[in-house]
C-alpha positions as CSV (number, residue, x, y, z in Angstrom):
1,M,61.3,56.5,-51.5
2,S,60.5,53.0,-50.4
3,Q,59.5,50.3,-53.0
4,Q,57.6,47.2,-52.2
5,G,60.0,44.4,-51.3
6,S,62.8,46.8,-50.4
7,A,65.2,46.5,-47.4
8,G,63.1,49.3,-45.7
9,N,59.9,47.3,-46.0
10,V,61.5,44.2,-44.7
11,L,62.9,46.1,-41.6
12,A,59.4,47.8,-41.1
13,A,57.8,44.3,-41.4
14,V,60.3,42.8,-38.6
15,A,59.6,45.9,-36.5
16,S,55.9,45.4,-36.7
17,L,56.4,41.7,-35.8
18,F,57.8,42.6,-32.4
19,F,55.6,45.9,-31.8
20,P,52.4,46.3,-33.9
21,G,52.5,49.7,-35.6
22,L,56.3,50.2,-35.3
23,G,56.8,49.4,-38.9
24,Q,54.3,51.9,-39.9
25,L,56.0,54.4,-37.6
26,L,59.3,53.8,-39.3
27,Q,57.7,54.4,-42.7
28,G,56.3,57.8,-41.4
29,R,52.7,56.7,-41.3
30,I,51.8,57.9,-37.8
31,L,47.9,57.4,-37.9
32,A,48.3,53.7,-39.1
33,A,51.0,53.2,-36.4
34,I,48.7,54.5,-33.5
35,A,45.6,52.5,-34.9
36,F,47.6,49.2,-35.2
37,F,49.2,49.6,-31.7
38,C,46.1,50.6,-30.0
39,I,43.8,48.0,-31.6
40,V,46.2,45.2,-30.9
41,G,47.1,46.4,-27.5
42,V,43.5,46.6,-26.3
43,C,42.8,43.2,-27.8
44,Y,45.9,41.6,-26.1
45,F,44.9,43.2,-22.9
46,F,41.7,41.2,-22.8
47,W,43.4,38.0,-23.2
48,V,41.2,36.1,-20.9
49,L,38.2,36.6,-23.0
50,I,39.7,34.5,-25.8
51,I,37.9,36.4,-29.0
52,P,39.8,39.6,-28.5
53,P,43.2,38.2,-28.6
54,I,42.3,36.3,-31.8
55,I,41.2,39.7,-33.2
56,G,44.4,41.2,-31.9
57,A,46.5,38.4,-33.4
58,I,44.8,39.1,-36.9
59,F,45.5,42.8,-36.6
60,H,49.0,42.1,-35.5
61,L,49.5,40.0,-38.6
62,W,47.8,42.6,-40.8
63,S,50.3,45.2,-39.5
64,V,53.2,43.1,-40.5
65,I,51.9,42.5,-43.9
66,D,50.8,46.1,-44.3
67,A,54.4,47.3,-43.5
68,A,55.9,44.7,-45.9
69,K,53.5,45.6,-48.8
70,F,53.7,49.5,-48.3
71,K,54.4,51.5,-51.5
72,S,55.2,55.1,-50.9
73,P,53.2,57.6,-53.2
74,A,55.1,58.8,-56.0
């Protein structure tokens, strides 16, 4: 069971920093992992349009924070 601030959450946050959604995948949250990966991936794909990469960066940061603050249900 992973508590907020535990080493598992730190590892998940670092993993999400490199690959959005990877931290959620390490925590066993498959749907959240797929959602973060797809949203950030599509937004970064359209980097020339300026606005999508900004949205992608926001979701990328959100995936890191989400992985760091995750509390598994008791």
